[in-house]
N, C-alpha and C positions, 0 to 999 in steps of 0.2 A: 109623189114629193114635188113639190111646185117649185117653179124657179126662182120665184121671189123669196119664199123661204131659204133656199140654199144661198143666195147671194146676200142674204142679211146675215146670216149666221157663219156656216163652215168657210164659204167662198167668198166673205166679203172683201178680203185685200185683192182680189182678181176681179171684181166689178169694173164694169167700163167705165174710162176717164179719157175724153177726148185729148186730153194734154199729155198722156203719155202711151207709151207702147208696152203694151200688157205682153209679159213673158213668166207664165207660171206654170205649176206643175201639181196635178192632183195624184197622190200616191197612195194606195191601200191595197190590202189582199181583194183575191175574188168575193163579189157580193157586197161590197160595201158600196155601190152607187158611182163608181167614177164614170161610167159612160153615162149615165143622166145627168152629173154635175156639169159634164163638157157639154153637153147640150143644150143645158140651160145659162151656160155662158157664152155658148157661141149665139146664142137667141139673142141675149143680152147687148151683145157687141154688134150684131147686125141692126139692131134698133137704133144704135146711135150713128148708123151709117157705114160701117166699117166691112170691108169685102171680107167673108170669110170662107175661108177654102179648106177641103180635107187634103192634106199633105201627101204628096207622091214624090219619086225620083223625079219625074220630069216637070214638075209646076214650077212656074215663073211667077210669083205673085207680085201684086202692085206692092209699093213701099209702104202703103200704111195698111196691108192686108194682114189679117189674122189667121194662122195656120193652126189647123186642128189635128192633133196627133193623139189615135186612140190606142191603146195597147201598145204602148213604146217600148214594152220589154220585149216584143216580139220582132223588132226593127234588126234588119241585117246590119253589118257594118258600112255599106254604101251608103244605105238611108241614114243613117247617124251623120256620116260625114258631109253628106248634103245637106241637112238641116242646119248642121252646125254651120257649113257656109253661108246657107240663107242669112241665118242670123248675125253672122258677122256682117254682111254685106252692106247694111241699112237698116232700116225703122220696121221689118217685117217682127208682127207679132207672133209669139206662140203660146197654143195652151195645149198642154199634153197630159195625159193620162197613162198611168204606168203601175204594175205591180211592184213590190219591192224585190221581186226575185222572179226570172233573171235578169241579169243586168249584162248585155252584151258589151264589147269593148268599146271606150268612148262615151255610152250613155251617162254612167255614171256621173263624171265630169259635167255633162252636157245638163242633167239634171240639177246639179248642185248649183250651176249658175243660173237657175230659174227661183222664182218665189215658189217655194214648195208648201203647199197644203196637204195635211194628211188626215184622212178622212178616219172617225173614229166609229166605234160601236154605239148604238144608241142605248141609253138607259131606259129603265121599264116604264117611266114614263111617256117617253116618247113612242116605245113599242106600242103603249094602249092608246096612243093617240091613232096611229097607224090601224090597229085593229079597228078603231071604230070607222074609220074608213071606209072598212070593207063592212061596216054595218055588223061589227061585233062589239059594238062598245056595253057598257053596263053589265060584262059577265065577270061575275065575281072570281076574283083570281086569276083570269086567265092571262091577262099581262104580264103576271108575274112567272107563271109557268111557263108562257111562250119565249119570255127574256132568257129563263133559265136553261132553255132546250137549245135556244140559239145563241147565246151570249150576246144578243142584240145584233146581230149581223144584219143589216137592213135586207139583203137579196133573202136571206132565211126565213126572215119575219114575214116579207111578202109572200114567199111561196106557202108559207104554213096557212096564213091570214086568208089566200087565195082558195086553198084546198078547204079550210074549215067553212069559208063561207058559202061553199058550193054544195055542203053537206050538211049543213043545219039550216033551221029557219031562225027568223026574228025572236019568234016566240018561245021557241022549244029552247032546251038548255044545251050548252056546248061543251062536251066532253074534255076534259083536262088529259087529252093523250095525242098524241103526233098521230097526224093524218096520211094513210098510208101512200098518199101520192107525193108528199112531202119525203117521205123515207124512201120511195121508188126514186126520186130524183136525186138524192143523195150515194143511193148505191151506184148509180150510172157514172156521178162524179167519181167515185171512189174506185169505180173498175177501171176508168180512163187514167187513172194515175201508172205511175212505173211500178215494178215490184219493189224496188227499193222502198220509195214512198209507203207503199200497203204495208210492207213488213216492220217498219218503224211506227207506222200507228198502231199496228195488231201489239208491238212492244209497249207503246205507252198505255193501251189498253190493259194489258197484263198487268204493268206496274201499278194499277187503280189510281188514286185520287191523291198521291203523296205531293204532286205538284212540280215534281222535279223529274218525272220520269227513269228510264233506266240510265245508269251511269253511261257516259260517251264511249268509255273502253269497250263495255258490252256490247254498244251497238255496231263499234269497230269491228269487235270480232264476228257480230252476227252478218256484217255486210263484207266476210273474208277479208277484212284488215285493211278496207278500202277507207281511211279517214275523210278523203276529199267527197266519196260517195254519201258519207254520212252528212257531214256537213251541207252539201247539194241538196239531198233527200229531206234534210230538216227545214231548209230555207223555203223548199216546194211546198211541203206541208202548210208552213206558216202562212205563205202568198197565195195559197188555194183557199184560205178563210177557213181554215177546219177547227182553229184552237182559239181560244177565250184569250182575254187580256192579260192572264198570269200564265199562258203556253200550255193550259189543259186543254185536253179533248173535248170537244163541245158533246154533251150527251146526244144531240141528233145524229152526230157522227159515230158515236159509239155503237148507236143502235144499229144504223146502216152498215157499220165497219163488219157486225157478226154476222149479217147476211152477205155481204160483198165478197168475204174471204172464206173459202172452205175451210170445214174444220180440220182438215189434214195439215192444210198451211199454218193455221193458228196453232197446232200442235208442234209442227217443225220450228217455229220460232221461239214457243214455249221451250222446246229441248234446246235450242241454240243458245238461249239467255240462262239456262241450267247449265249447260257448260261452260258458257262464258263465265260464269259467276264463281265455279269452282276454280277455274284459271284466275280470274282477277277476284276473287272473292274479298280480299282485303279493300281494294277499291272501293268495291259495292257496298260492303258493309261499311265503310267509313262516309260515304255518300249518304247512305239511310241513317247513320248516327248524326249526322249535320242535320236531319230534319227533325231531330228529337226523336225519333224511333229508336232506342236503346234496345228494346226486344228483339226486334227484328237484327238489328246489325250484331247482338251477341249469338243469335242462333246461326248467322251467316258465318262468323269468323269461327266458331264451333265446327261446322261443317267443313272449312277449311284445314283447323288443326287437325281435324279427326281423319282425314283423308289419306290413303295410303303415301301418295306423292303430293304433299302439301309445299309445293314451292315458294308460296306465298305465304307461309305460315309465320316467318318474323314480322310481316306487318298486320297480318291477321293477329298475332299475339300483341303488337302494339296499340291496335285499335279497341282490342277487346279490354286490355289493360285499361285504358282511357275511359270506356263505356263504364267498367266495375268500378271506376272511382268516382262517377257519376252516381251510381247506384249504392254508394257506401260501402261497397268492398273493396276498400283500398287495399289491405291485405294480400286479397287473391290478386288483384291488379297490380300491386309491386311484383309479384310472381311472375305473373305474364311479361311485364315489363323487363323484369331482368333474364327472362328466357328468351324475348325477342334478340336482345343483344346488340340491337343497331345504335348510332350513336344518337338519334332522337330518342329512341326508347329508353337507354341509359341516363338521359337527361331528365325525363319523365319517371324513370323509377328513382332516382335519388329523394325527391321531396315525397315521395310515396312510401318507400322505405323508414324514412325519417317520422313521417307521418303515423307510424305503426309500433315506433319505438325500436326499430332494428336499425340504430347508428352506426354502429361497426360496421355493417354490410353497407350503407349508403358511402361512408367514408372510405371504405375500400374500392367502391367504384369511381370515386373523385379522384381517387390516388391512381387510377389506372391510364392507359395510354392516352394523351391530348387529342381531342378530335382532328380528323384529318380532311372533312368535308369543307365546302366553301362557308365563307362565314357570311351566309345568308339569313335574313331575318329571323325565321323561326328557330333554328338550331341555335344562334347566338342568342335569343331570349331565354331557351330552353336551359341552356348551361348558365345563364346570370341567375335563373330561378333555382337551380341545383344549388349553385354557391351560396345566393344569399339565403335559402334556407338552413344549409349547413352552419353559416356563420350566425343565424338567428339563435341556435343552438348552442356555439362554441365561443363567439366572439361579441362585438360590439353590435348592439341592436341598429345604431345609425348607419354603421356597414352594410348591415344586412339588407336594411331598408332602402338604402342606396342602389344597390343590386336588382332589388325587386322592382323598385320604382322605375328604373333605366327598361327593364325587360318590359314592363308593361307599356312604356312609351314604343318602345320598339314594335310592338305588337298592334298598336293604334292603325296603323298603315298596311299593317299586312293582309291578305286574303285569308278569308275564314275556310278554309280547305282542308285543315287539318285538325283531326277531333284533339282537344287538350283534355287532360284530366282534371286539371282547374287551370282559372289564368293568373297570369303574375298581378293583375290588379288585386283578384280576390286574397290571392295569399299576402301581399303587401298590405293590403287594410288589415287584414288580423295582426300582423308584426305591427303595425301603426297603432292601432287598439292596444295593444299588449304593453306598448309603452307611453300609452297616452298621448300620443300624436295623430289626436282626430281631425285636424285640418289636413294631413295628408291621406289618410283614409279617405276623408270626403272626397279631395279633388281626384286620388288615383281612380276612385271606383266611377265618379261623374264622367271622367275623361274614356275608360272602359264603356260605360252605357251609352255614351254618345257615339262611340267609334263602333259599336257593337260586335266588339273583340270577341272572339270565340264563337260568334253565330248565335244560331238558334238555342243550342244546348246552355247557353248562359243567359239567356232572357230573361231570367228571373232571378239568379244568382247575384247579379250585381245590384239590383235594385232593392232585393231584400237585406243584402249586407249593407246599404245605405241606410235602412231602416234600422237594421242592428246598433250601427254607429250611433244613430241620431238616439236610440234608447238610452245607451250606455252612458251619453253625454246628459240625459233627462230631459233631452227634447220631447215631450210625449205627443205633443200635436205632431210635429213633423214626423215622429216614428209611425204614428198611426197613419198620416195621410199616404205616407211611402208603402206601408203595409197594404192598403186597399188599392193603391196605385199599381202594386206587382200583381195583388189577385187579378185585377182586370187583364194583367197581360197575359196569362195562361189561356189558351183557348177553352171555348166549354166543353165539359166532359172528359179533360185532359187532367193527368194528375202530376205533379210536381216529383221531380226525384227526391228519394228519401233525404240528400243532404239540404236541398231547397226546403223540403217541408220541415227539416229539423231547425233552420234559422226561422221559417215563418211562424212556426209554433213558439218559438221560443221568444219572439217579439210580443206575440199575442199573450204570453204567460205573463212578460215583463210588463206590457201595458196594463195588465189587470191588477198586478200587485204593486204596482206603484201609484194607481189611482185607488187603492184599496176597494177594489171590484172583487168580492170575495164571490159573489155568484159566477161571475166573469172567470174568477181563476180556478174556479171548481170546473166549468165547463171545457177550459184549456186543458186542465190537468190530465184528464183522460187523453186528449190527443198528445200530449206531451209523452206519456207513457208508451203510446203506440209509436212517437216519432224514434225513441231511442232504441225500443226493440227492433225498428227497421233498418238503423243506422249503427253498426257497430262502431264504438267510441275511436276516435284518431285524434290526433295532435291538433287539426284542423277544427275540431266539433268542441274542444274542451269550453268554449266560452258558452255557447248555449246549453252545454249541460251545466255549466255553472250557475245558471239562472234557475234550470230545473232543482236542483239541489235546495237553493232558497224558496223555491215555490213549497217542495216537498215538507220543508220544516215548516212554514206557513200553515200548510193543511194539516199537518202532524202525520205525514206520511214518510218519513225521511228513509225508513227501513227500505221503501221501493227503490231507491237510489244505490244502495249499498254496493251491489254487483255492478253497476256501471261505474261509481267511483274507484272501487278497485281495479277496474281495468283500465281506465284512464290514469290511474296512479301507475299502472306497470308501464305503460306507455311512457309516459313523462320519465319514470325510472331508467327505463332503456335509453333514454338522451340525458341521463345525468341531472334530472330535474333541472333543467335550464330557466333562469330567472323569467325571463321574457316570455314564456309559455305556463309555467308554473303559478307566477304571483296573481294572475287573474284567477285561477280556480281557487286559490287558498284563499283569496279575498271573499269569493263568493261562500268558500265554506264557512269564515268567520261570520258573515252575514246569516248564513245558516244557523249559526251557534246563538249568534245573537237573538235573532227569532225564536230559539227554543228555549231560550233564559240560561243557557249553558256557560256559566261562567269558567268552569274549567277547559272545556273546547276552546270558547272565545281566547282563554290566557295560552293555549297551546298554539291556535293559528296565528296569535299575533305574535309569537315566538319565532314561527316559520317564516313570518314575512320578514320579521327583522332580520333572520337570516338571508333572505334574497335581497336585502338591501344594500345598498352599496355599488350597483354596476350602472344603476339610472335612476335619475331624480324622481321619475314617476314611482317606481318603487319604494324610494324612501318616502314617499308620500302616504303611500298605503301602509306601510310600516308604522308610520308615525298617527296615522289615523285610527289603525289597529290597536295601537297602545292605549289612546284616549277612548276606544270603546270599552276595552275592559275596564278603564276607570266610571265610564259611565254606567255599566253592567253591575258593578258592586256598588254603586251610590256614592262614589266618592269623586262627583263632579268638580273638576278646577276649570272656572269658565275662561280664563287667558288660556287655558292649553286647549280647550275646547274650541276656541274660537279660532285659533291659531291653525288647527288640525283641520275644522272644516273649511277654512280659507284656503288651504293648501290644497283639499281636494277640488274645491270651486277652481282655484286657480288652473289645476292640474286638467279640468275639463270635466268632474264628475259633479256636476250640481247638484243632482237629484240626492247623490250620497250624502252630498255637504249639507244640504238643507237637513236630510234626515238625522243625522248624527248632532247637529246642532238642536234640533228639535227634540229627540229624547233624550239629550242632555237636561234641558230645559224642564221637561216632565219629571227628573230625577232627583235634581237639586232640592235642598229645603230651603235655599236662600231664596226669597220672594223678589228682590231685585234681579237676582242673576235669571230666575225665570223668564221675570219680564223682557231683559236683554238678550237675552240666548233665543227666546220665541222672535223677538224683532229681528234677530241676526238669520235665524231661519228662513224666514218669511223672506228678508233680501236675498238671501243666497239662491232661494228656488225661483225668485222672480227676475233677477238682474242677468244679464250677459256674463259669461265666464272671462272676466279681465279682472285684474288688477286694481287697486285703488287708483296708482299712478296713471293706470292706463284709463280709468274711469274720467280723472280729471282732464286728461289728454282729449278724450271724445267729447267731452263737455267745451272746450274752448275751441275745439274743430268746428264744432255747429256755429259758432259766431265768429269764427277765423280770427279770434283773440289771441295773445299769449295768454298762458295760464292764469297768471297771476292777474291780470287786466281783465280778469272777470269779474273782479270785486272793485269796488269804489275805494277811496281813500279811508273814507267813513267804515265801509263793510270790514276794511282790513284790519282796522284798529279795533271794531267789535269784536271779530274773529279772534284775535289774539289775544285778548283779554278772556273770551270764552275758553279759549285753550288753556289759559293760565289757572282755568278752576273757577272763575269768579261767577256767581249767580248775575241774573239779568239786571237786580235792583244794584248790585256792587258795579256791575257793569256802565250801568245808567249814572251812577253817582261820580265815578271815575270820568266820565264825557259828557255830564251835565244834561244828560237826556234823561227820559222817562224809559221805566222798564217796558213799558207797552212798545215804545218806540224800540228797544233794544229788540224785542220778540218779532217785530218787524223786519227788523234788519234781518234776524237769522232766518226766518221764512224765507224771504229773497234770495239768502246765500243759499238756503237747501235747494230751492226751485233752479237756481243757475245751476248748480252741481250735480243736480239730478241724486240726491242722497234720499234713502228709504227709510233711514232711521238717524237717531241721534247719534249713537256709535259710529255708524257710518259716515254722518258728516264730521265729525270730530276727525276720524281717520284722512278725509279728504282734504281737511283745513289743513291738517300737519302736511301732507305732501303737498300740497299747494304751497304755502306760506314758508315752507323750510327753504 
């Protein structure tokens, strides 16, 4: 690599400048070109007349000299102090190169006082350019192969390129395999390492490509309980340039390691890790679970729980209970969490027990001894969730939501080092949707997604729930976009957990149904049946199950959902049919009855919703709309009642449901005028934002910055009042001595200013504005 390239790119800040004293450091692991960079900088400073000297203890440089210090990480304390003294005495420049570790006493503060340049690995394109320098250009896939094997570490790239150049010809093909000479060099480097470093490398190799390596506690046990030895060995491995940017072993290192370390030593490390796993199985399982590997986590906890002396059994049961919740086995998870008996496990167990209909057991747990541990973030949040879910069944939805939102806020800044059965944000969103607080659901999920609450296991949960919220509100485009965005999050070839899969398919089914896409609905229906088989019903999957009920009715396969409906009904009955969790299911059952043209079933569900009303305004809206649906189904449409019920749904946030009610009423009434008006009303509801007429006028006023009434001129207000009095355009013209056409122009301008979508909508907004 040439000096001009270096000075123009990585080392630009340290280029020569006659007007200043250069004091900089080049820091990088072994093999990243620090010495080459230092030499290039030295030559550049000599070119402008600076004296460049290699630093040593006895040097006495001129005031404008530049001292070179290569491998500064090997300096002794005396040398560090002498260098600091020279820097403090005058205008001596310093150019220093060092690995990130080790750092002798005093060197860290000295380096921190310099302008630090950190060299990075090369991207594949630069690897290709370097191969071309060795006469290895235009070889298909070679640059990508070398980059993958070396992680782009410049020294390793050069070693492989040199070895390949001596064993191939320009005319012949270059085989995509590591040359023996490069592997031999790496074996020599590994052999020179200490025992601790090699053992840690073997442990990382045995751990595979999870990206995390063994748990630190397991490594501590492996190195005879010496935590400092683990930290030092880990830093040494990184400083030797043996890892890629994500902290994983380079493939070249893996290959050489299996030759550098005897088989018996590898076996000993494997045995040591296995023994440590049994001792610290819960910690190991939890770490694995946090990478998304729930299967390995459950196998590990099972081994711990089945061991004769399972000293870590309580923690293993907590981890297993949380992992089973992800897998849709909430009942089994609740049993393990209850058995674990720790304060955190009990807090996790309460929502799990309630979620499976065992409310009395959950209440007994909450009535137990108060927590005795310190009020740190996670236990505090877990207890808020337990209390919030309990209140959602027995008390005020607002109070329940307050507990859950507060719990979600607490965990936004907490480390994701504990596997959660579910996040407070996810449960808060489900509760919020249950009472029509869609803005709260959106906000709490968005914050959790941005904060990464819960870590990798919840990477799909929050985006999918956001898609579900958008679908429920009737924002089909947003729901579709969020579903596609969530699908892009999952790594290729990985399968979502049954819980995530159920919500993903529910959104897909809901989009197809609301769009009238029967072909798409048929395709999604098969996956929906699979989803409900993979995930036993619980309180937290009532919503997607309801969507499946309506789809089943639409496809004439309602019998396929009978057992699942009975199961979820049993769960709700175990919690005394709480309105917050029950009303949404009954609303979907009513929709299924309407689709099936079953007036008797529709009447029964309308009665059931009426019985659930009274606790929250959202449930009152559903009950009123249900009564209206019954009149629509039997052909006794009351246009005013229909508009009121549909507007109630729209104002509550259910825009699509509102439009469908008005649209179906329009098709079933025999009054031609009512049909036209209801169809216009339905179109307005499905295309307008979910706000009231009063809100709409305020929005229109805010656009112009005017007071609401000042949106209209004096003449327009006169015209509007006469139109509201029921006068025709001709009668208004006669009263104001203007032509009917002029009246029509006034009305058109008024409609445009107020953003009205129909005559009925215009009259409603004028009443609000002029009153």
